[in-house]
N, C-alpha and C positions, 0 to 999 in steps of 0.2 A: 252894608249898612250901612245905613248913614248916620253921625253923629249932629243933630243939628247943632250949631252954633252953642246955643244960650244952654242944652243939654251935655257939650265942654266944658261949658264953665260949670257950670254945678260941676264935673263931678270932678276936674283943677282944684277946685275948695276943697270938694267930697274928702279928695288925696290928702292933700297939704295939707287935713284936719286929723284926719287920719295919721300921716306919718309924721306931722309935729306928734301926735301923743304919742305911738310908737318911741319917738328918738328925745325926748321928752320924761319916759318913766327908763329909760333902759340901757342905764348908762354902766350897765358891768365890767369891770376891772376898767375904767376909764380913769388911769389918773393923769397920765398926762393929756398939755393943753392941747385942740387939735386932734384930740386919737377919736376914732366917731367910734359908737353906740354897736354895740353886735345886736341884734334885732332877733329877737324869738322868738315867733308868733307859732302856738300851738290851742290850736280845735280838739274840743274833743268831743265828739258828733254823738248825735243819742244819751249822753253826760248827765245826772242831774247835779247840776250845780250842791242841794244840800247837799249830798253823801263825798264834800269830800273836804279834806279841813281844812285849807285856807275859805269853805265858805262858810266856818263856825261847826261843824262833822268832829266832834269829837273822837267818834270809834272810829275814825274811818284812817285805812293803811297808807297815805301817798302824804305819806314825805318830800318824796324829791319833788311834787310841784307845790305843793308848800310854798318848801323852797324858794323855789320860782317865783312862787304870786309875792315871798315877802321881799322878796328883794325887783322882784321887777312894777310892772303897771297890773291890779288889778280890776278888771269890772267889776265894777256891782249889780250896776245896772244894762243888760243888752239882753236885743233884742233881732230878732234875726225877720229876715225881708218877707222869705219866704219856708215852711219845712222839709224843704229835701235838700238834703245834704249836697250837692250838685251847683242849683243856680243861686245859692247858701254862703256857698265859699265864694262867685263869683261875684255873688252881690259885694262881698267886704274884700275882695281883692280889683277890684275895679270901682267901688262908691256906685254904681251904675242899681236902680232898682230890675228886678224880671224880666218886666215890660222892656225899661233902656238897653239891655247888656240879648236880651230873649235868649234866653235859658229858664224853664221854668216845668220841668221833671226831668230824674234822674237818667244818664243813656238819652235823652235825645236830642241828639245837635252839638254844636259847639262854641265857643265865641270867640265871635269871626275875629281874624286881624286886627283889624282897624281900631283897636279898640285894645288899648293899654289895658297894662295889669301893673299894680303896685311892681313886683317882681323887678320887669320889667322898669321902670324908672326907678328903683331897687340900683337894679344892672351896671344900667346910665350912670348911677351917682358913684360909681367904683366899687360895688358893695357885691360878691360871692355868694349867690343866692342857691336856696337846696330843696328841695322838700321831701319828708318822710312817709309815704301814704300808708293806712291801711285798709284805704277805702279806696275798691277796683271804681265807681262811679267817676273817685280825682280823677286815676292817675294820667290823659289823655293830658 
């Protein structure tokens, strides 16, 4: 798969916006100048926001998520590019829409190695990265 120059420029711009948003809001434990912030991306597939305390549900039993949301960036309006786990997460980590990255269904195909993802960009910047998954469709 070959990403056109215009698409690549848009990708870089979208990725820059994503990383700027993450970096600007997640300064956990950054007391020394020059210390990089920790970045924690939590996605809760098929979880209704209106059942979490950080989104106003008084009866929620989600104190740890509420605490993280209070100290980090909480997105009030987030929309998926597609209602399938694998292509939606691929869009979040590449800044590309499903027709651009080529993944449209769970369990079908994989991301072409020429398409960079945010975790690779963070690794190049010296971050240690990892993922903890409960969804088999994201395992690879």
